N, C-alpha and C positions, 0 to 999 in steps of 0.2 A: 250422237243422237239419233234415236228411230225415226223411221219414215213415216209421218204423219198421213192419215187416209182422209182427215178433214180437220179443218179448222175453223173456229167462230166461236160464238157466245152459247155458253148454256146457260139458259135461262130458266128461273122458276121465281114464281112470286115478283117480286120488286128486285131479285138480284140477278145480274148478269154476270157471269164468269168467262174471262176469256181463256178458250182452252183449246186443246187439240185431242185427237183420236190416233192411237196406234194399235194395230193388230195385238191382240193378247198374247200371240205367240213370238211377239218380238218387245217383252218389256222388262228384260233383266237388266239391260243398262239404265233404264228409265227407272226402275225400283231403287238401283243403287244410289241413281242421283238425286232423286227426290225424298226418299225416306228419313235422311237426316233433318231435312227443312220441316217435313211433315211433323216429325219427333218434336223438334224444336218448337213448332206451334201448338202442338199439344200440351207440352210442358208449360209454354207461356201461359196458356190459358186455362190452365186446370181448374184454378179456383173460380173461373167465370164460366166453365164449360157446362154446368149444369143449367145455369139461367140462359145461356145463349142457346142451348138446344130447346129449352122450354119456350123461348121467343121464336125458334124455329117452327116448332109444332104449332104454336099458336096461329103465325100467319101463312103456313102453307095450307095448300089444300088437300085433305085426304077424302077420298071418293066416298061419301055417305052413301050416295045413290049410284049403284055402279051403271045405270043407264047413261050416267053421265060419258060413259067410256066410249059411247056409241057415236060421238060426235067430235072426235078429236081431229081438229084442223091440222092442217100441212104447214109447216113453219116455212118462212123464207130460207135461202138455201145456206146461209151460214148463220142459222140458229137453231140450237138442239133445245126446243121447248119441253119442259117437264109439266105436265097437266095436272098431275096428282099421284096420290099413293095408295099402294094396296098392302095388306099385310103380307109377308112373304111366303105364307102356307096358300095364297091365292093362286101361286104360279108354279106350273109343273115345268122343271127346266129342259123336258123333252120339247118343248116347244120353241126352244133356243135355237137359233141359225147360226150367225158370226158372232164372235166377240171381240171387244176391243176394252182399251183401257182409257179413262178420260184422264186427261193430266193438264197441269194449269200454265199458261202463260205467266209472264211476269205480273205480279201484283193479284193473281187469280188465286194463290195457295191457301189463304186463310179461308175464305167462304167456300173453297172445296173441302178441305178439311172438315169445316163444320157441316157441310152437307153428307160426308162419309160417316162421321161420328153420329149424327142424327139418325140416319138411315139404320146403322148399325144397332143404336141402342133401342130404337122404336121397333126393329125387327120388321122394316118395310121395304118395299120395293117401289121406285119410281117409274112410272109410265110416261113416256115421250115419244114425241116425234121428231123426225130429223130427215133431211134431204142427204143421202150418203150414196156415192158413186152414181150422180145424178138421177137417183130415183128416190122418191120418200119411202120411210121405212118407220114402222113402229118397234120403239125399244123398251126393255126392259133394264132398269139402271140398279144396281146394287153394290154394297161394299163388300169387299173381300180382302183379307190380311192386311187393311189398312188403307186401301186405295179403292178408288171407284171403277166399277167395270159396266160396260153395256154390252146387250145381246140383243140383235135384232131378231124380230119373233117371225118364226114361220106363218104363211097364211094359212087357212082352213084348208084349202085343196092339198097343200104339201103335208099338213099333219095328216090329213086323211091316207094319203100314198104311204106315209111312214109309219101309220097306226097313231089311234088318237092319243094324246098323253093320258095317264092315268088320273090325271086330276086337273083340270085346268077351268077357272070358274067360266061357267056357261055365257055370261054376260060378255066377258072379254073375248069369248070365242065369237059372238056375235059382233063385237066390235072390230075385231080384225077382217070379218067379210066385210063389213061397211068399209074400213080404211082401205082394202084391197081395191074395191071398186073405185072409191076416191082417187086411188092412187093411179090407177089403170087410166081414169078420166085425165086425171093432171096430165100424165105422160102424154096421151093422145092430143091434148091442148096444146102441149109445148112442140109436138112434132108437127102440128099444122101451122102454129106461129112461125117454126123455125124454116118451114117450107114456103111459106107465104111471102117470107122476107126473102130469102133467097132467088125466088123465081123473077 
């Protein structure tokens, strides 16, 4: 089993999936281990798949006003919170930093497969927040080859250093700026709290 870099709840809407993240370059064994189970779930739910995906899209939150992206809250340390969805075309992969794969703990496989298939069919990317390596980060979550991948997003100053992506939704760019300032404040507050408790 690959070494996990994060363990907790993948949360969207009323659904919480016990899951873990592994680095995307350490997934060969995980794909071999989980693929048969994922295939079995897809086969078992074939007749109900369209209805379930319809239910999913009715219940979940698609960003209608992209200004909603500008106030993404930082979740607790063991929650990866999906806040909503964007069309895949709204995201330029040039703003991806590090990549990971989401994998389910026991009993998490079925809802995870539903999320993968719904995002794939609707051609959407989920936008979420996470506390990773003791730092808040914004994520783009997308399906690939039947699995779910998460990419941390570069902040605007990092994007400027590397050259702006050819296409990145302007509101998302502004949301990243605001999230970066929130993340920095969160880190400062935590540092102050740690310092005060050790004095």
